[in-house]
N, C-alpha and C positions, 0 to 999 in steps of 0.2 A: 504494499498500500504505499501511495504517496501522499505528503503534505497536498490540499487544494490550495490553489494559486488566489488572488484576491477577486478572483471573477466567479470563485466558487463561494459555496457557506462557509461562513467564520462563526466560530462559537467562542465568545471570549467566557472564560471559567474563571470566576474570581478564586484563586489561589489559596490566599493564604491573608489573614489578619495578623501583622508583626507588631507586637507590644514593643513601642519605642519610648522608653523611658515615661511611662504613662500617656504617651501619646500612642494612636494606631494609623498605620500606614497600610493602606489597603491595595495589595499589588494584584496586578492578573499576570500570568505568565504568558498570555498572551493567547492564542490558542488558537487554532486551524482545525476543523473538520477533517477527519482522514477518510479518503476514499477517491475513487475515480469521477466522481461526480457529485453535485449538490442532491442529485436525487437519489443517492445511495442509499440504500436500505440500512438499517442499524441492525447490525447481529443480535439475536436474541440473549446471546452470552457475553455480550461487548462489557468491560469493564474499564473504570478510568478512576482509578483511584487518587487522591492527590494527600501529599504528608511529606514528612520528613525522613530522611534515610537514616536507617538505625544500624544496618550494617552491611558491607559488602563482601561477598565471596564469589570468585569468577565471574559467570554471568547471572549470578543471583544475587538478590535483594531483600532485605527485609524493610517494609515500609511502615512506619508509625503512621497511621492516617489520621485527617484531622477529626475524622468522626470518633474516632478512640477504635482501639485494637491494633493489632500489627497484621498486615498482609505480605506474603510471600511472593516475590518478582521474578519470573525468568525471562531475562532479556533474549529474545530470538535472534539468531544470526540474521544479519541484514535490517535489523532495527535501525530506526533514525534517531540519533541522539542532538540534542539542540540545547544549547544553553543562552538564556537572556539573563538580561539585568533588571534589579528591582525598577520597577515604574514604566517598562515596557509595555505597551498594550497590546503587541500583535507582535509576528515574527519576523516580520521585514530587516531587523538588525541581529535576530538570532545567528549565533555562529557552532557550526558544528564542533561537537565533543565527541571523545573516546569514553568507552566503559571503565577504564580505569581512571578517569578523572573525577569520577562520581566519590564523593566520601561522605562518610556518615555526620550528619548536620545538616547538608544540601537540602532542599527542598525540591522536591520533584512532582510533576504532573505525568501519569502515565497511562497510555492507552493500548487495550490489547482486549486478550479474550479470556474468560476463565476456562481453566483447564479442565480436564473430567474430573477431577478430585473435587472441583467445584471451590477449592480455597485459593489455589496458585493463579497468578494473573500470568499471563504469556505476552509480554509487551512487545509490542511493532512498534513503538515509537514513546521516548521520552522527552519531557521537556524540564531543565533542569535550572534552579537557580543556586548559585554557589552560597556556603554559608558565610564566607569572607567579604561575599557582596553585600550580604543583607548586612554584615554586621557595620558596614563603612556607611550604608544607608541609613542605618537606626542611628548611629552616632551624628550623621548629617541633620537628622529630623529630630533628633534632641537638642542640638545645639540651634535649632528652628524655634522649639519651643521656648528655649529659653531666651532668645533674642526677640522673638517677635510676640511671646505670649505674655497674657493678662488673665488675671483671676479674681474671682470674688464671689460673693453671694447675689443670687439675681434678687431685683429689688422691683422690676417690673418688665412687661413683656408686650410690645406693640406689634401684634400681627400686620396690623394695617401699614405700618412703617417699616415693617420687617427688621424692626432691633430690638434689642433687650439692654437694659440695664442694671449694672451689676455697682454693688460697692466692696471698695476694697477695704478690708478692716484687719487692722493689724492691733498692735499695743501703741497706736498712736492716731493721729489726724485721720479723718475717713474721707474716701477718694471715691467719686463715680465715674463711670467709663461706660459709654455706649457704645454697643456691638452693632454693627451693622452687617445683616446677612446680604447676599446673592444665591440665585439660582444654584451656584457651584459649591458654595459653602456645604460643608460636611459637617453633620450632626450626629452625635454618637450619645447616648444614656447608658449608664452603668443599670445594671439588672438590680433589683431591688432587695437580692438574696445572696449576691456574690460580691466577694473584693476583690474580684479579679477583672484587671481592666480589659483582659481579651475576652471577656463575657459582655463589654457592653455592645449593644445593638444600634444599627441605625435607629435615628428618631425623627420625630417631625417640630416645629417650632413651636406647635402649640402643646406639645408633649411638655415643654419649659415651663415651670411654675415660681413665683416668688417663693424664696427661702431655699433654693436649688443652689447645690455648689456648682460653677462653671468656670471652666479654664476655655481659651481663645487663642487662637495665634493669627497673625495677617497681618496687616498693614496700619501702624499706627499714627495717628494725626501726629503735629510736632508738639502741640501741648500734652499729648498722652492722655486726652480726654476721649479719642474716639478711635475706634479700632475696625476694618474692612478685614471681616473674620473669614478666612479659607477653612478654616475648622474650629468645632467646638466639641467639647465633652461635658457634660454635666450629669447630675445626680442628685439623689435625696439621701443625705446620712444623720445618723441621730449624735446629738452631743448628750453626754450626760456625764454630771459632777456630782459625786456623792460617796458614799463609805461602803466597803465591802463588809457584809451581813453574812455572807456564808461561802466556802470554797467547797467546789467538789472535784479532787484533782482525777477520779476515776473517769468522770464525765467529761473534762475541761471544761467545765462551766464555772461561772463565779455570779454571786447574786449581788447586786447593789442597789443600797436605798439612795434614791435619786432625789438631790435635794431639791430640785423643782417641783417634782409632783409629790413628794412625799410617798413614794408607792416603790417597792423592789422591783428591780429590773433583772432577768438572769440573761446572761450572755455567753456565747461560746467561745472558747478560745480555739483558733486553728492553727495550722502549720504556718500561715501566712501572718498570722496575728502579729504585730509589733509593741514588745512591751519595753518600757524603760522606766528606771526611777531617778529622779532629780535630786541631784545631792542638796543637802538644806542650804547652803550659800548660794547654789543657783536658784532655786525655789524663792528665796529672800529678794533675789536680783530680780527676779520677773515680777515678783508680788510688789516690789517699790516700782516699778514702771508702770504696773496698772493704775496704783493709787496717784502717779504724777499724770496719768493720763487723764483719769477723772470717770467717772460714771459714763458720761456722754459721748465720750470716744470709744468705750470697749465695746464689744460685738454686741449688736441686740436681736440675733436670732431669737426665735420663738422658743422657748422653753421646753427640752423635750423633744423635738423633733425638726430641729433645723439643720441645715448644711453646715458643716466646720468651716471656717475661714481660711479630696482629692487626693493605682490597675497602676491591681499588679499588680499597685504593678507593683512602684513602683509606688521628704513631706514638705510642706510648704504652706506659709500663712496664706492666707487670701489676700493678703495686700503684697505679696512678693510678684516679681517677673519672670520665675522661672516658667518652663514646662512641668507637666505632670511628672511627678516623680523627681524632679529638681527640686533644691533649696533654692530660694532666691532672697532677695532684699526688699523690704517695704519701706515706706518713710517712716513707719513707725517702730521699725527694730524688731519687727515679727518675724522676718528672713532670719536674721542674726542669731534668734532664739530656736527656730526648727534647725538650724545649720548645726549648732551646737547641739541639739538633740539628736541628731543623725549620728553624731561621731560619739555619742557614749553609749558603751555595751548593752548588748540586750540583756534584759532581766528574765526571769522564768516565774512560773506561776508558783513554784513554790515558795520564792521570795515573797509572795504576797501574802498577807495575813489579815485575818478579820479585824475589822475596825480600820484599816489603812484608808485614808483620804484618794481618789483616785479621779482622773480624767478621762473619758473614752469618747473616741469617735468609733462607732458602729454603723453597720448597715442598716437601712431602713426596715428590712425583714418582710417576705412574704406573708401570705396570708395563712399559712401552716406552717411558717419557717420560724426558728427563733433568731434574735438579732445575733451576729457575729462581730467579733471585736477586730477593728482594721488597725487602731492606736489606743494602747492604752498607757497611761502615766502615772505613776505613783510617786510619794515625797511631794504633794502638790499642796499641804495643808496651807503653807504661808498664802498661795495662789487662791484658794476659796475664801480665805480671811479676807483678802484683799479686793475681793469681787462676789459680795453676799447676794448678787442677783443670780449667780450660778451659771453665767455665761461666759465663764472664763474658758472652760473647754473650746469655745470656738476658736482659740488661737491654736490648735491643732487642726492637722490637715488628713486626710486619708490617701491624699495622692501619691505618698511614698509606696503604695503597694501596687501603683503602675509601673514596675520595673521590667526591663529588661529580662530574656529568656533566661536569662544566668540567675535569676532569683535574686538579685543585689538590689534589694529594694532601696530606692533613692539615690543610688548610686550608680548611673547607666554609666 
């Protein structure tokens, strides 16, 4: 079989959503229909798995598919192998490669048929994207989010004007930024029960609501008050400040008495949860800055249900300028606090005790799912004393979980 030329049917298959320091980059490996003509019938046992190469041995591959599970691939003699770069939309600039050039970690789209065993794919063609090229593109996208990104809490959405106003809130002066959308603007939204950035789904403007945490990248105006957005990611998260009333180490859960609602909240600790404990001196320094900022410049998110001031990924305050997963700086100094927090060694569930004061950023939670901890910060007694309105937890952010595939949250 041969690849169709531009006059024949082309099928553009979304190959992958790459986690890029909390941002996503949708890549098409381009993809062309295989066959002699556009009217060629699809074989009933045709297969087209997509995923990451897990291992290579001779002409056999093991592919970890995007849908879950592994698939054995046997590359047939005469199979055509092409390499494309991230961001390419078709095969016009694809270059031939040999089977020996495929390595674990490379992304591939396989075209072939199922063998008689119903498990092995007999590949007649493979389109590949090299792991090194993906990493380079990730680094570039991360830098774009850092340089061109803004973030904060959504204060209003104007569907008629195709715009969103966000408030950047750190431990200092508030600032508003108007985000302008176009037909080309990509919008994604976090799943309510997931802290993984790659679970963020395409969304519409009418799904964004006041109180959501939002980050956008694009072209900023000279004074920074407006941004023409190329990409937006948003979500609803829970901010909780209170004291631990119980810990269930066997179930990896903690129950916190929420100061805002005076009700207990049970949260699950996952492998992606970030736990830190502030040294007393640091906590006292943050408390002092909150007192100087005054109650009117502290975050005003609705108690118990507002987004913090961001897959992954993978921490940044809402006032920072970095992209998802990147620590940034804000005029109020929140970014400095977030950077310091990222450098602190992780704590464990065993280091937490009943009666400890904590600030938590958690998932919104689905109808039948419990809240999952994104970021939990202990040693915060001085901070909560300085912020009696219980909104101090909004200086935390879940964007640290929008990390690169290496899992190094907040450090792409």
